[in-house]
C-alpha positions, 0 to 999 in steps of 0.5 A, a space after each residue: 662416405 660418412 666416415 670419409 667425410 668425418 676424417 676430412 673434417 678433422 684438422 691435420 694436426 689432430 689427424 696426425 696424432 690420431 693416426 699415431 695413436 692408432 698405429 702405435 700407441 694402441 697396439 703397444 698397449 694391447 701387446 703390453 697388457 697381453 705380455 704382462 698377463 703371460 708374465 704373471 701367469 708364468 711366475 705364478 706357475 713357477 712359484 706354485 711348482 717351487 712351493 710344491 717341491 718345497 712342501 715335499 722336501 719339508 715333508 721328507 726332512 720332517 719324516 727323517 726327524 720324527 723317525 728318530 723318536 719313533 725308533 727310540 720308542 721301538 727300542 724302549 717298548 722292548 727294553 726289559 730294563 726300563 720295564 723292570 724299573 717301571 713295574 718294580 715295587 720299591 720299599 724305600 725312596 733310597 731304593 728308587 733313587 739308586 735304581 734311577 741312577 743305575 738306569 741311564 738309557 733315557 738320559 743317553 737317548 736325549 743326550 745323543 739325539 738332537 731330534 729328541 727334546 725329552 722322554 718320559 714314561 707315565 706308569 701307575 706305580 705308587 712306589 715310584 718317584 717322579 723324576 721327569 723320566 718316570 712319572 705317575 699320571 695324575 687325574 688331569 693326565 689320565 683324563 687327557 684325550 691323548 693319554 686315553 687314545 694311546 692306551 686304546 691303540 695297542 702299541 701304535 704310535 700317535 702324534 700330538 701337541 702336548 704340554 711338558 710338565 717340566 717347562 710348561 711348553 707344548 711340543 710335538 710329541 710321540 705317544 705310545 702304549 708300553 706293555 709292562 711285565 706286570 698285568 694292569 700296569 700299562 704305561 704311556 711313553 711320551 717323546 718330545 720332538 725338538 721344535 727348534 729343529 723343525 723350525 730350522 727346517 721351515 726357516 729355509 722356505 721362502 713362503 709361509 710354511 707350517 706343520 700341523 697335527 691332526 687337530 690343526 695345531 701349528 707345531 712348527 712354522 717359519 713365522 713366529 706369530 703362527 707357532 702355537 696357534 690353531 689353524 682355524 685362528 689363522 686362516 679361514 676356509 674349510 679346505 685348508 682345515 680338512 684337505 689332506 693333500 693337493 693344492 687349491 686357491 684361497 683368500 687369505 687375509 683378503 688376498 688371493 693366495 695359493 695353498 699346497 698341502 702334503 700329509 705325513 703319516 709315519 709307519 705304524 701310527 694312528 695319525 700323522 701330520 700335514 705340511 702346509 705352504 701358503 703364498 699370496 699372488 701379490 708377493 709372487 708378482 711383486 718383482 714382476 710388477 716392479 719390472 712392469 712399472 719400470 718398462 711402463 715408465 720407459 714406454 711412457 717416456 718414449 711415447 711422450 717423446 714420440 708425441 712431441 715429435 709428431 706434434 712438432 712435425 704436424 706443427 711444421 706442416 700446418 704452419 706452412 699450410 696456414 701460410 699458404 692459406 693466408 696468402 690465398 685469402 689475401 688474393 681471394 679478397 680481391 683487394 689488389 694483392 696481386 704482388 703477393 709472393 709466397 716463399 715456402 722452401 722444400 720439394 714436398 707437396 706443399 712446396 710444389 703448391 706454393 710454387 704453383 700458387 706463385 705462378 697462378 698469382 703472377 699470371 692473374 696479375 698480368 691478365 688484370 693489367 692487360 684488362 685494365 689497360 684495354 678499358 682505361 679509356 672506357 671506364 670512369 673511375 669513381 671512388 665511393 666510400 660508405 661508412 657502415 656502422 655496426 651495432 651489436 644487438 643483444 640477443 635474448 632467449 625466450 624462456 618459454 621457447 627454451 623450455 619447450 625446446 629442452 622438453 622436445 630434446 628430452 622426449 626425443 632422447 626418451 623415445 630413443 631409449 637414452 634415459 640417462 640423457 633424458 634425465 640430464 636434460 630434465 635436470 638442466 631444464 629444471 635448473 634453468 627454470 629455477 635460476 630464471 625464476 629467482 629474484 632478489 628476494 628470499 627463497 625457502 631452503 627446500 627450493 634451494 636444495 632442489 636446485 642443488 639436487 638438479 645440479 648434482 644430478 647433472 654433475 653425476 651425469 658427467 662424473 658418474 661413479 667419481 661423484 657421490 652426494 648425500 642430503 641430510 636435511 633435519 626436520 624443521 629446517 626446510 621452511 627457513 628462508 635465505 637468499 637464492 644461489 647460496 648453496 649451489 656455488 659452494 657445491 660447485 666449488 667442492 666439485 671444481 676444487 675437490 673432485 677435479 684436483 683429486 687424482 684418483 678415487 671418488 668424492 663424497 659431497 654431503 649437504 647437512 642441515 641442523 636446527 639450533 637451540 634458538 631456532 637458527 639453522 646451520 648448513 654444512 657442505 662437506 667433501 672428501 676431495 683434494 682439500 686446500 693447502 695451508 698456504 692457499 687456506 691462509 690466502 682464502 681466509 685473507 680474501 674473505 676478510 678484505 673489504 674490497 673484493 679480491 680476484 681469485 675467489 669471486 664465487 665464495 666471496 660473493 656468497 660470503 658478502 651476501 650472507 653478511 649483508 642479509 644476516 649480519 656479521 656472524 653468518 658468514 662462511 666458515 671454512 675448514 680444510 686439510 690438504 688430501 682430506 677434504 673441505 668443510 664449509 659451514 654458515 648459519 641462517 637465523 630464524 629472523 634477520 635480527 638473530 645473531 648466530 654464534 658458531 
């Protein structure tokens, strides 16, 4: 019954609009949100499958590339000619050079296989010369972890990120121990993999993809800014640094991302590589979001047109009903408008009501004429006209009654558990009491700030998290006196023109007081709201300088004039603002009326 009464109390135009929103807009929004979520899930799942397939493809192609240096290492480990060149004791440099010229297998491998960038054999033979193919290991090389590990692995191949002494560039390299014919002269073979070839494989991937060694060095990547770095420098998270296979969710650079990892361990190798692909969810759904935005724009346009049509239909219906109501009111006043005729075309229910109304009025008019004729001789018509003078009485509200009423409302809200509402009523009561108690004299700055705090708390009750404020009151400034209601209009101006005109986000209002060197107090009201455009700022400055009060900025002009009249020409408002960045208003309160402030 209460719901039916509530619906009956709503005006027809609003009722039609609510009906349209209920049966059309709400289901459309729910369906759109549901379908949008499903679309995003499908796109993320497809992207995840694509990333998994891409990682597997990169792993296989990388395996094909590194298989070439692995086969070459097998052949060189069994190459008796190379072992003879490395283990032989040379009598002269000429003999060494002649031997190097005769042995060209290493150069042939580099020339024939694009997968190989360089080959060198480290052997401790003091009679040899370094020619970038046969090299004597120096102390730094012998102490390198990869060198010592290769000697300890008894012929197994290893993969590491090793610097080439020739061009001082690091390469993904195969290292392997080579047993020479002479005992105690074990050598280490190093074969550099062509990094450009690995990068070309990764360049075909649409997602961020990289190849890392067992120490998380990025040996190849499709992003130039990643190549050569350690994975710990680029991405945080224990999973991506330690996990060898699989997929998981991660936060990369503050964005929700998906990570796919696959491990490649070549045969007869003591370690391997990992292929890692990372894609952010925002990149995947960017195209979908574009389609969604376009669809939302089309839907909004359709809804606007539909709302306009509903409003037009409602206006057409209500205008006809208002005409009917107007004519019924004219008849109902009993002022003799029995000749009223309502012309409403249409065969709908309103048209039927108008025709029935015309018939009713005509019948009543006939009855009135009959009664008037039958009693014409019995009645004496007397006309009296009384002049009634209406006097508008200004009703005054008793402050004591008002405060008691607000306190009763606050206690009732408190009893019902509406603490926010009770606090808002208390703030309103305090604000009204303070406003009624102020006179034409001066009040302390602390009292003015208490009124401002009550006003801001009331506004926070309305705006909630969109409004934040902060009071920074310097010590020694609370007792200075100023005219009442100086700061509150400036704060109200920040909310009306800074917060209400700001399309999104919250607004921070800061009220700051500072004590000057000569005892004056500077008051600053700053917000990060919508700001003031250059043209409006010029107009506002012009209005503040005019002698006569100009229309638009009564609140600011009132505060400005009262400051000038109270403290002199140097105490007026100073306004700084940039559109989209906020507004700052400052003024100065001297320690005595005779003190002049300089901004």
